[in-house]
N, C-alpha and C positions, 0 to 999 in steps of 0.2 A: 965256168958255170958250176953251181952247186945245187943239188936237189935239196929243197927244204921241207917239202911235204908231198905226200902221195895220196891220191884219191881214186876210188873205183868209179866215181861219177865225173864225167867231163864237166858237167855243169858246176859241181862243187869246186873243181880245180880252177875253172874260169872265175868263179866268185872270189876265191883266194887270190888269184892273180890280179883281179881288178882292185881288190883292197890294197894290195902292195903298190900297184900303179898309182892309186889315189894318194898314197903316202910318198910318192916320188921315187919309188924303187922300180927299176926295170925288171919285169918278170915275164916268163913265158911258160906255156903249158906244153909238155911233151908227152906224147902217147901214141902207140901204134894200134890203130883200129882198122888197119887195112884200107886207109883212105875213106873210111865210113862204110865200107862194104862188109866188114866183119867186126861189128862192135864188141862181140864176145872175146875177140883176140886180146883185148886189153887186160883181161883177167889172167892171161898166161904170160904177159910181158911186164907185169908189175904195176899196172895201173897208170893213171895220168899223173905225171910228175910236174910240180911247180919248181922251176929253176930260176935262180938269180945269180948276179955277179958275186964273186967271192967277197968283195968289199962290203956288200949289203947283206950277206948271209945272216949275221948275228941279229941284226935289227929285224930282218924279215922273219926269222924264226920266232922271235918274241911276238911279233904281230899275229902270226898264224896261230901260235899257241893260245893267244888271247881269244881269238874267235872260235877256235875248235873246242875250247873248254866251256863254251856257253851252251 
C-alpha cells in the first residue's frame, strides 16, 4: 500500500477515498484518532492518509491532484 494523500480532516480524506473508489481504485483511509476518543491525536500522527495499492498509485495520485487543485 502507498500513501497518496494526507488530510487533517477525516471528512476530506473520505471524500478523496470515495472518488477513487468511484473510479474503480481500491482505497482506504488510515488515521489514528484514538478510536474517536482523541480526535486531536491525528495532528500529532501525521493526519488521515489515503492509501492505495502500488499498482494504482500513479493514476490515483493524478485523480487526487485534479480535485485538490480546484
